[in-house]
N, C-alpha and C positions, 0 to 999 in steps of 0.2 A: 326192513330195510331193503335197498335197491342197489343191485350191481349192474353197471353198464358195461357190456362186453363179456364175451364167452371165450376169450384167449387165454393165454397162460395166466395173466394177472387175475382175471376173473376166477378161473377155476381154483387157483391156488388160494384165493380169498375165501371162496366157498368151502374148501377143505378146512381152512383154519376156523371155520364157523360151525364145524360139523356138530360139536358137542355143546353148542350154545344154544339157549332157549329163544331163538330168533326165527322168524319167518323171513325168507329171503326171496326176492323176485329177481331173476336174472333175465336181462333183456339184451338180445343179440339180433342183428339184422339178417343173419344167415342161419341161425338155429344149428349150427354145428361148430365144434372146436376144430381149428385148423393148425396143423403143425407147419407153421410158415417156413422154417428152415429148410424143408424138403420140397418146397414148391417147385423148385428147378427140376427136381427128379421126376415130378409128375409132368411137367412141361416137356421133358426130353423123352418120355416113354418108359422110364425105369419102374415107376410106381404108379398105381391107379389112384383115383381121386379118393376111394374108400380106405385106402392104406394111409393117407395123411389127413383125413377128415372124418370125425366121428360125430354123430348126432349128440347134442347136448343132453338130450333127455336120457340117452343110453349111458353117457359118461356119468351122469348125475343120478342114476336110478337108485343109488344107495343113500341118497340124501332126500328123504321125504319132505323135509322142511322147505325145499327149493321149488319154487314155481318158475318154469321157463316160458318166456314170451318172445315170439319173433316180432321185432319192431325196431325202428330206428329212433334213437333219442334225438330230439331236435332242440329242446330248450329246457331250462330248469327255472322254476319259481322259487327263489331262495326263501322269500318271506313265508309263503305257503307251504314250503318243503314239498313241492310237487315235480315230478319229472314229466314232462310232455313228450310223447313219442307218437311216431306214425306208423301204422300197420302196412304190410304190402299191399293191401287192397285200398289204401288211402284212408282208412279209418283212424281216428285219433284216440290215443290213450292218455289218461291222467293217472300217474301212479305215485301215491303219497309215500314219504320215507321219513324215518327217524334219523337214519345214517345213510350216506351215499358214497358208493365207490365208483369212480369213473376210470374204466380202463378199456376204452374203445379203440386205442391204438392210433396209428397214423396211416396216411395214404401216400400214394406216389405224388412226387413234386416234380413239375416241369420248369421250375424256376421262372415263373411268369410267362411261360410259352405254352399255354394249354392247347394251342393249335397244333402242337406236335402229336398230341395224344392219339388221334385217329391213324396215324401213320406209324407210331413208335409205342406200342403197348407196354405198360409196365407189368409187374407181377407181385401183387400184394393179396390177391384173393384166388380161390380155387377156379373161378370162371376166367380169371387173367391166365393162369397156368394152361388151362385147357385151349384158350385162344392162342397162346404162344406155341403150343404143340401143334395146332393146325398150321400156323404160319411156317414153321420149321419143316414139316414133312410135306406140306403142299409145295413149298419152294422147289424141292427136288423133283416132284411130279411135273411141275410147270416147266422146269428146265429140260426134262426128258421129252415133253411134248413140243418144245419150241424148235423151230427150224432156223432161227436167226442167231448166229453166234454171239453177237453183242447182248442180245437179250437173254440168252442162256447164261451168259457170264454174270449178268445182273441177278439172276435167280440163284446162282451159286455163290453169291457174296452176302454174308451176314455181318451186320454192323451193330455192335452193342455200345450204348452210351453209359459209361460208368465203370471204374475199375475196382469197385468194392467187392465183397464176397459174392453177391449175386451175379455180377457181371463176369467174374473170373470163373465161378462154378459153371454158369451156363456157357461160356466160351469153351471150356473144356469138354463139356458134354456135346456140344455141336461138332466139335472135331472128332470125338469118338464115334458119333452117329455117322459122319461122313467117311471116316477111315475104317470103320469096323462094322457097324450094325448094317449099313447099306452096301457094303462091299459086294460086288458081283450080282447086284439086284436089278440093275438098269442095263439097257442095251446100247443107248446112244450116249450116254453121259458117264463120266467117271465121278462119282461123289466125293472121292478122296482129294480131288482138285478143288473142292469148295475152299473159298477164303473166309476166314473168321477174323474180325477186326475189333479191337477194343479202343474207344476213344475216352480219354479222362483228362481233366483239366490239371490234375496234380503232377507231382514229380515221380510218382510210383504207384503200382497197383498194390492193393491191400495195405494201404498206408497205416491203418490202425493197428497192424500186426507188427509194426517196427521195421527199420531199414533192413535188417538181416533177412527176415522172412519175405519181405517185399522183393528182395534181389532174387532169392531162391524162387519165388513164384514166377517172377519174370522169366527166369532161365527155363523153368518147367514149360510154360506157356510158349516160349520160342521153340522148344524142342518138340512141342505138340503141332507146331505150325500155326499158332495164333499171332497174328500181327498186332502189337501194342503201340499205340500212339499217345504219348504223354504230352502235357501241355497243350492239349488240343480242346477247344470250346466249340460245342455244336451251335450253329447260329441258324440253320434252316433244316427242316425235315419235310419231305413229301413222299409221294408213292414210289418214286424212282430212286431215292437215296438221301443223302444229307450233305450239308456244307459245313466245314470245320474251319475255325480260325487257329492258326498256329501261334507259337510264341512269338515268333518274329513279326507277327502282324499279317502275314499272308493268309491266304485262304486256299483250301483244296475241296474239290467236289468229288464224292464218292458215289458211284452208281451201285446202289444195293436195293434189291426189292424187299428185303427183310431187315428192318430196323427195330431193335428192341431197347427199351429204356430201362436202365438198371441203376440210375443214379438219383439220389435224393428223396427226402420224404418230407411231408408237411402235415400239421395237424387238420383234422376234419372240421367242418362248420360248427359242430357242438362246442368245440373248444372256444371259439369266438363268442358264442352265446354264453357259455359258462363264465368266461373272463368278464363280459359285459354284465352279467347278473351279480357277480361276486366282487368285482374290482380287481380281480387277480391280474397279475402281469403275465405277458407272453413273451417267449423268446423268439428269435428270428424266424423259426420254423413254425410258430404258432403254438408251441407246447406251453402248458401251464406251469408257472413257477410255484413250487410248494415249499412248505416249511419242512424242517427236519424230520418231523413225524408224518410227512406226506399230506398234511391237511393243507387247506387253502387259508391264507392269512385272514382271520376274523371269522372264519367258518369252520369250527372244529368238527362239525358233523359231515363235512365233504372231504374225501380223500381222493387224490388222483394218483394212479399208479401205472406202471408199465411204460410204454413208448411215449404217452401223452404227457408224462410228467417231466418237468425240467428241474433237475437237482444235481448239483456238483459236476456237471458235464458227464453224466453217466451214459455209457453207450447204449444204443437201442438193441439189446440183445434178449433173447428169450429168458436167459437166467436172471436178468434184472427185473423182467416182468414177474417171474416166479417169486423171487424173494420179496419184491415190493408188495405183490398181491397177498402173499401169506402174512407179511408184517401188518398191512392194513386190517386183515381179518383177525389177527390176534388182538390188535388194539382195541377193536370193537368188542371181541369177546371179553377181554379183561374189564372193560367198562361195564359190561353188562353184569359180570360176576362181582362187581363192586370193589375192585382193587383200585386203591387210591394213590398208589405210588406213582410218581411222575414217569412217564413212559421214556424209554431210551430212545435216542433218535435212530433213524433208519441207517444201517450201515451195509453197504454191498459187499459181500464176499465174493471176490473175483475168482471164479472157477475156471476161467480161460475162454479162449475163442478158437474155432476151428473152422477150416474152409476146405472142401473137397475140390480137387482139380481134375483128376482123372483116375483110371483104375490103379490102385496101389500107390496114388499121390495125393498127399493132403498136407496142409500146414496147421500147426496147433501152437497156441501160445497159452501158457498157464503161469501167471507171475513171471518169474525169471526163466522158467523153463520154456525152451523152444524145441519143436520137432517138426521134421518135414520127411517127405518120401513115404516109404513103407511104414515106418513107425508112426509117423502123423496120421497115416490112413487108418491104422489099427485103432489108434485112439479116437479118431473121429467116428469110427464104426462103433465102438463101445458107447461113447457118449450118446449117439443118436438112437441106438437100441434102447438105452436105459430111459430116455424121455419120451419115446413114442407113446401115445396114449392108447391103452387097451392091448391085451394079450394078442388078439387077432391081428392087429396092426404090426405088432412086433414080428410075429411069426411070418406074415405075409411079406414084410419088407425084408427080412433075412433071406427068404427063399428067392425073392426077386433080385436081390443083390447077388446072391450066389450064382444065379443063372447069368446075370449080365457080366459079372467079374470073370466067370469062367469061359463064357462063349462069346460075349459081346452082343448078343441078341437082346431085343427089348420086345416084351410082349404087349406093352400098352402103346401101341402106335396108331390106334384108331383115331380118326378125327372127322369133324363135320366140315365139308368143304366151305371155303370162305370165298365170298364174291369179291373179286379185286375192286378197290375203291374207285367209285366212278362208273362201274360197269353195271349193266342191268342184270338182275337175277335170271337164270335160264327158265324158259316157259315149261311148265309141267304139262305132261300129255293128259288128255281128258280122262276121268275115271268113269267106270261103269259102262253100260252098253251103249252103242251109238244112239244119238238122239233121233227121234223121229222128225223128218224134215217138216211135217205138217204142224208139229207143235212149235217148232222154232220159227215158222213163218209167221210174219205179223198178219193178224186176221182181225177184222172188225168184231166188237163184241156181240155175242149171240143173245137174242131176247131170252128173257127168263121164261 
């Protein structure tokens, strides 16, 4: 069988198949498992890439029946039961399957404005997080080097589009970086005066957490110095800032050299190819509508799990991916074992949602239970330690959190300088010894 995607859904499917007599091919474009809920902590310098991303081969070393391949699935031949995939070097793979689990997740959506992407990066991959880290810390360096007060103010303005968990968490981290991490590190600027703005088209931040926690979060953000602009739709983004349309129809221009996109997701191209091949329906975000047992109608051999599936308006949470992946794996194992009883439909057990805002401040929703402040933060801490993949990841994360929470310092602040959009890369000095002028001079060819 073939599993597409090495995220939470794919890993939990593999674990459910561990005792089954089946050969599994796991295909992933990155060859590592990424703990996406903590991407913002990698971007803000709390955690390293190695603490939130583990090689799939290392994670699955106790699963000898699993073969890992680095490739990107591009199409599915339903009649021939073959997955078409492309390797990083451009080579093409054809992978036959008896059963197929599709858990490739979703990608950033710009709501039809892909031209915003070069100026407002999202944060869905490890590369995205490292790029955001560069933008954040380089902005302070550029402000320090600037002699123009207006330009300096632009570099010290950070605009985030989207008031969901990622936007709120990242906004809180930027305020902590400005007010604590970088305090007294610069001679001509005061990082604490940096502006952090959130723009969201809805009526409240963290709307999925309910009105009460949304209001608490808004108060916490205000106390941190984050400016929240609700009912604001972004209409333009460029290298100098963004334009937003207010509820009353008016527009505002915000000059900000750092714009980050934390709103919206959409299905990758594979979803369209799969829907075309199977006749499956897609929702507005392009996700595949599935049956109660997570199969595609008319194709019991294909199961769609995690963020890519559309079922009962389930949220795009890691816990949904874990449970759906495990369910799909068990269903296949039961079939192989010859169990004839009709499978029970997938039922999601809501274990809650959590969002970290700043040191000692988080919000948690678990059924009817609500928590915020220090209690919410302690629950958030326990949840994320429990689900981090690998002992070394857990231990490293705990140590990093202890340092940051106790001192405010961040060890993971190294970044590769970014060339501003439209600017030429700096010329590199020549390497090696000085060239012989006689060698560089154009000379006529010598006779043999």
